N, C-alpha and C positions, 0 to 999 in steps of 0.2 A: 572396639567393640567390648560387650563386659569378656573377662576370664575366667576362667574356674577355678584361682585360686582360692586360697583359704582366706577368711572373713576377719580380720582384727576381732581377736575374743573379745574389747570392754563395745563396739561396735554392735553386738547381739545381744545386750542387755537387754533395751529398751527400743527392739527393731524387730523386722522379719525374720523369722526363724533361717538359719543359711542352708537346712536343711542336707540329706547325704543323697541326690542325684543330681547330675550334672541338670537337669533342665531347673532342678530350685535354686543350682550356684548361678546359671546367667538370665535366669530370673530376678535372683537376689541384687549381683551387678545390676543388671539396667536397674531397676528400683534406684540405686545408690545412686544412680549416674543421673537420673532425673531429677529426685531429692536436689540433689546441688547444684541440674538448673536450674532448679526452682525458689531452691534460697538464694541463688546468686540474684534474680531478679527480682525476689521479695525483697532484698538489702537494698536494689536499686531503686525500686517503686520507692519502699517510703524517707530514702534520704532526700530524692525528687519532693517529696509533700514535706520533707522536715524545711527543706532550703526551702522551698516555696513560702514556706508558713513562718518563715524570721527574714525571707529577701526583701517579702513584699507586703510585712503587716500593717498595719492603719498607721500607725506611730511614722512609720518611713514613705509610704508613700500614697498620702491620703487620696489622691484621685489614684483612679481605677484606669488601667491600660485599657485606649482604641483601635483593637484591630478584628481584622474582618476571618483570620485564615492565614497560614504560611503552608508553601510547598514543600518543603524541604524536612515539615514536621510528620506531615502526611506521608511524603515516603520513607522516610525514617518508620513510622511504626507502622509502618507496611509494610516494608524489606526484612527487618530485624526480625519482627515473630516470624514469619517466612523461614530467613536462616533459621529461629531455632527450629523451627520443628524438623526442619528440614534433615538438625544438626541431629534431632532425638530419632525422630524414620528409618536413617540409613540402619543403626546397630542395631535400633528394636525387628526391621525385618529381616537379618542377618539371623537375630534372638529365634525369631518365628520359626523363618527355614528349619534352624538346626531341629526345632523340637517337633515340628514335624515332618522329621527325614526317621525314615521308617525297618530299623534293621532286621533280620532274622529272628524271630523270640526263642529261645529254650523252652519256654514256659506260658498257655495261655489260659487265661481265666473269666468265664464269662462271670460276670458280676452282674443279679438283678435283685433289685430294692424290691420290695416289700413295707406293706403295713403290718410292724413295724420290725421290719429283719433285713438279713441280709442272707442270698444265696448266691455259694460258691461255688462254680464247675471245674475240674481240673480238663480241659480239654482234650482229650483221646489217651487219660491216666485212668479217669474208672475211678477222681473221688469228686465228690461232691456231699455238700454239708452248706446249714443254715447257720448263721452266727446271732445272738442275741444278746440283750443285755445279761450277763452275767444274773445270777440269782441273789449275790451278796447284794446290789442294789434297789434289787427289790422291794416293794412292800413296806412298812412302818419301819425305818429304822435309820441310827442316829447316822447319818453324812460323814461327822464328824468317828467315827471309828471304822466307815469300810475303804478300803486301798481301792483308790481309782474309780470314787464315787460313781457314776454315771459315766464312767469311761474304759468299761470291764466289757469285757462278752464271753460267750462260755464257750464258742470254739475258731479263734484268730483266722487270718488271711497268712496263710504257711505259704514267703514267697524265698526264690532259693538267691542270696548276692552274689554284688559281682559277676551276674549272669542280665541279656535281654529277658525279658517279662511284659508281655501283653499284655495286657486287661481290654475288656468288650466290657462295659460297662449298659444295660439299659434296666428296665420298670415293667411289673409286673399289673401295678395302675395308676399313682399319681406318681407327680416331679416330686423323684430325690435327686440327692446329689453327691455323692461318694468325693471326699477333702480329706484327708491326710498332709496337712500342713507342711512336715516335713520331709515330705515327698514332690512338694514342689506343684502339685498344681488340683482342682477343685474338676469333676466333670459333673455334667446333669446326666440322671439317671429317665429317662425317658419312655412312656411307652409306645411301642413299636420302631422308639428309634434307636442308632445302636453307635456307641462313639467308644473309640477308640483310642488307648492310649500306651504307651509302648519308652518302660525302663529302663534302668536299670540302678538298685538299689548300692552302694560303696563298703559300705560294712556293714554285719550283722547285730541284731538289733532289738525293742518294741518300739515300734511306730504308732501313735494316738492320733485318731482322729473323729467326723461325727461325720452326720447325716447333715448338710450346710442347707436347705432347700423348706419351709413350713409344708410339713408333710400329711398335718391332721395332728389329733390329741397327743399319740403317743411321739414326737417328734422328737422328745428331749429322751429318748430311751430307744434309739437307736446308733449307738457309738461303731465303730471301725476300731481297729484293733489288727494292725499288719507285723506280724514276726518273720523277721531279715534272716535266715539261716544261714551256715555257709557253703559249699553245693555238695560236699559231700555231706554234712549235716540233713542236709532236704532230699537227697537222694535215701539217705536211710527214714527219714520220712514220711517220704511218697510209700516205702515198699512195707512198712511196716500200714497206713493206711488198707494200701491195697488188698494189705492181708487181712481187714480188718471187714472189709468189703466181701471178702470171699466166704469168710466164715458169717457173715451178716447172712451171702444167698446159701451158705449150707443148712444154715437153718432156718429158712424161709422152705427150702424143701420136707425142714419135715411136716406132723402130724402137729393141726390146729388145734391145738388146747388153751384152757381158759388160760394156764399159767404162761404157758408163753405169750399169750393174748397180751396179758396183763403186765409182765413186761418191755412188751412192743413199744404199750401204749402209754406208760411210766415216761420211757423215753422222748415218743413224741412229744408230750403233754409237757413236760420242762423244757424242751428243745424250744416247742413252738409254744403252744396255746399259754404256759404259765404268763408267756409279757404282757397280753391281757387277764384274765383270768384268774390270774392268781393261784402257787403252788398250791394253797391252802383251798380253790375252787368257789371262794364267797366274791371272787370279781372286783369290778371299783363302782359303787354306786355310782348311777348318772352318765357313767363313762359303757362298760363293762358286766355281762350279766352275771349276777356266782351261777356254777354251776352244781354246786351243792344243795339238791332241794330243790332242784330247777324243773317248771314243768317238762320242757322240751327232753331235756336227760333222764328222768322217770315215766316217762307218757309214751305216747306210740313209738316203736324204731323207726320206721317209714320218715319220720316226721326229722329225727333226731337226723339221721343221712343222710334225707334230701336241704338243711341247711350244711354241714360238714361239705361234703361232698360239692351242693351250688353256690353255698354261702347264700347270705342274707337282704334280699332286696328293701327292706326297710333300713337295715345298716351296711352299709358299706364297709366298717371298719370288720367283716365279718367276711374273709376271703374264702375263695372257692376253694376249696382243700385240696378237689379232686383233679386240679391240673398241674397240682406240684405233687403230690403223697401219692403213693402204689395200694392198692389194695391192703393189705397187710398192713399199711403200716394206721391204714384209716382205720380199717377193720378194730384194731388193737386199740387205737384213742379211744373211740367210741364204746368198746368194753374198760377201755380203766375206766370211763368217766361216770359211767353206768352202775361202774359197784367199787366209786373209792367216795371219801368221809362220808357222810350218809346217806350215800345212793348205794340201795342193798336189791339194782331189781334183778341178780342174777345172769343177767342175759353174758350170753357169747354169740359178737359179731364174728362173722363167719365174710374172707374174701371173695366169698360169690354172690355171699350178698350184697356185698359197696357193689360189685361187679354189677348186679344188676342195677343198682341205684345211678350205676353213671347211664 
């Protein structure tokens, strides 16, 4: 049975990552066991081939041997592979049973993939946010001058180390795949289906991954960053996030003014919309339309509301944000888009107008 003892350092240089969870350790040792068995089989097969070439070369045996079969050879190449497969299946099954045990989690996070970002909701804690590609990796930049180019996000998933955590993974649109190699697993995010993972991260740190399923034109711009904190630091982070949520709720109760709408819209746009339409509103030619000077943004408000709330039937990359954002967030981002860059409509969109458009 594979153990969870540490891996020799030299074995990690050109191998799978040993990881920071019990599951990743089990998978690593199982991988090494199978690799050793396959290496022995390969060496044996090539040894027999080499022996046959030397022993039965034409200069030594010009007359080919004549036989139709061998009972014991038939038995050998049936029994030996069967025993090898059983020898692999027993520890593999024990690993699967351990990996599918489900302890009671201290923290449960619902993860929803969408084109092209992740949405994290901490069940029972009142914390949720979108995680998008970091602004430093967007647009026309020099990858050599950007730390963790295409591998950094604006809001990482924060988890407690050394505590049981449950991740519940699904998707809002197409099939995505949530993958962080050092955590030792990859789980598909499938619309209408829930995948569950239970894990405990051994030590604090930052662990990076990405969507591992081709999910569309923005597939490469959907990284994952997990930040594991010591339990007391995680509790402090939770309190800070809950305080921020309370502050936003208090702000939501304030009168809706253009200044408040623009501030709220800038936050939503930078967190969600800029990944496709770009921070300068210029979009990506041939892929994502520009908002700066757009006839939709500068045209009738009803059409602009419709496409943001209900999505675009002609372009599935434009999600229906009415399912993911509240009335004030949508009102803010539409106000921001209609009064930013070269757009100067002077429009103030109200939450009541968004509610009517739903």
